[in-house]
N, C-alpha and C positions, 0 to 999 in steps of 0.2 A: 332260287332254292334257299330256305332259311338255314343259317348256320347252327351249330350245335348249342349255342346259347339261346338264340331266338326260338328255336324249335322246342327247347326244354326249359324255358324260362321259369316255369312253375317249380321245377326240380332245383335249379340253381338258387332261386331266391328263398327257398324254405330254410328255416333254422335246422330242421331235421325232417327227413322224409318218412312216409308211411303209406299205407294203402290209399289213403285219401289223396295224396299228391300223385301217386302212381296211376290211379284208376283211369283218368282220362286217356292215358297212353296205352293201357292194356285191356280196356273193357271189351274191345272187339276181337281179342285173341281167343284161341281155342279153349283154354282152361286156366282158371285161377284158383289156387289152393292156399289156405293158410293153416299152419299147424297151431298147436295149443300155446306155443310161445310167441306167436305172431310173425314167424318167418313166412315169407310169401314165395310160392313157386308158380311160375307162369309158363305155359306151353303154347307154342304157336302151331302145334301139330298133334294129330292123334297117334303118330308113329312112335315106336319104341326104339331102343338102341340109337339114341341121338346124342349129339354133343350137349354138354351142360356148361353154363357160365354162371358166375356168382359175383356178388358185391355185398357191401353192407349199407344199411339205411342211415346209420347215425354218423355224427361228426363229434369232434371234441369241443366244438364251440357252443357257447351258451346264449348266443344272440343271433339274430338274422344278419347276414352280410348286406352291405350296400354296394352292389356290384357295378363296376364300370368295365366296359369293353374297350381295350386299347388296341388300335391298329387292326381291328376286326379279328384278332387272334389271341389276345391275352385277357384273362379275367382277373381283375383285382377288386378288393373290397376297400372302401375308403373310410370305414368307421371302426378301425382297430379290431375287426373280427375277420378271421380267415375266411376265404371263399368257401371252404368245405369241399374242395376237390377230392379230398380223402373222406368219403368215397363217392361224392356225387359224380365224379368222372366214371367210376365203375357202374353206377346206376344208368347213366346216359349210354354207356357202351352196351350194357345188357339190353336196354330198350331198343337200341339200334339193331342188335342181333335178332331180337324177337321180330322186328319189322323186316328183316332181310328174307331172302329166299332160302336161307338155311333152316331146315327143320331142326329145332332146338328147344331147350328149356332154359330158364334163368331163375336163380334163387336169390332172393333179397333177404339177407340175414339181418336180424336186429342185434344191437349192442355188441358189436365187435370191439369198439373202443374201450369197453369196460371189462375186457377179458374174454372176448369171443363167446359170450354167453348164449347168443342166439344159435350159433353153429354147434356149440356143445349140447344144446337141447334138441338139435335137429336129428331126425331119423336117418343116419348116414347110410343105412342099408338100402334106402330108396334110390341110392346112386349106383347100385351094383350093376345095373344093366345099361348104364350110360356109356358112351364111347370114351369120354374123358370129361374132366372138370377143370375149367380155366377160371381162376379168380382174376378180376381186373381191379387191383388195389395195390399199386406200387408206385412210388414217386418216380419222376423222370420219364424219359421217353424211349429208353432202349433196354431196360433190365428184363432179363428172362430168369425167373426164380424157379429152379428145380429142386433146391434144397433150402428149407426154411426152418430156422431155429434148430438146426441139426437133424431135421426130419427129411429124408429123401422122399420126394413126392411122386417120382415117376421113374420109368426105366430108360435105358440109354437110347433105345430106338425112338421113343417118344421125343426125347431131347433132340435127336437128329432131325426129326420131321419138323419140330417147332423152329429150329434154327434155319431150316430151309424156307419155311413160311415167313420168317421174320429176319431177312438178311441184314437189317440194320441193328438187330438185337445183340446184346452182350450178356453172357451168363454172369449172374451176380448171386451173392448170398443173401437170403431173406431173413426176416425176423418173424415174430408171432403174428399170424393172421388166420382167417377162418379155415383155410385148407389144412393147416397144421393139426387141427383138433377133431377132424372128422373120423378118426379111428382107422382101423385096418380094413378099409374098403379097397378091393382089388381092382382099382381103375387108376389110370394115370391122371395126376393133378399137377398144377403149376400156378404161379402168380405172375402177372404181366403188368408192365409199366402202363400207367394211365394218363400221363401228361400233367400231373400236378407236382408242385415244388414247395419246399419249406412247409411241409405238413405240420400240424399241431402248433402253428404260430399265427400271430395276427398278420404276418406278411405272406401267408400262403397265396400262391397264384396258380393259374392253369394256362397251359398253352394248348389252345383248341386244335391246332394243326397236328400236334403230337398225339392227342387223343384220337383224332380222326384217322391218323395213320395206324394206330393200334386196331381200331375198328375195321379198317379196310383190309388189314392182313388176315 
């Protein structure tokens, strides 16, 4: 069975992802939509009232990484460019969820790193019938973000259920990311650790086993 690097090498090796790099992984799924800003929403089902997951397509890096895999678990770049785990990890996690037996949808936002411009342009009311929205865009392997930038993203019951599903997780305070700016949509949202470290630096790296643990939970 290929690991998360081999399976999604096209995603990891890109400078920045787009519909072009995603398409081989999503073309067989139920539905692909793109809004006027270029945000991409993919469904693996015709059902409604389903879980939603999200991530962002861009990175802060301005060149392609030269990735090496260390001990089958750590992704490093050897050309002074960060791996781009922020948020290629989220992209891979969303693709894995779409491939799972869980009926769901995934949203791939543009331009998070330049002020969440993609999510600000997104029609947040399209989320109102979803069960919840989980963003997978947080450093480390254990952080559960229920409050981000001073914005409370969910209710206490949702927090309790997430903590039970992620027994290794630890509640932490988040900063600005896409779920902060989606407006007053009455669904529970959160941000979840994705297994990347030292984001926004040339030394950024990814621990694949931590990303896999997030996906499995």
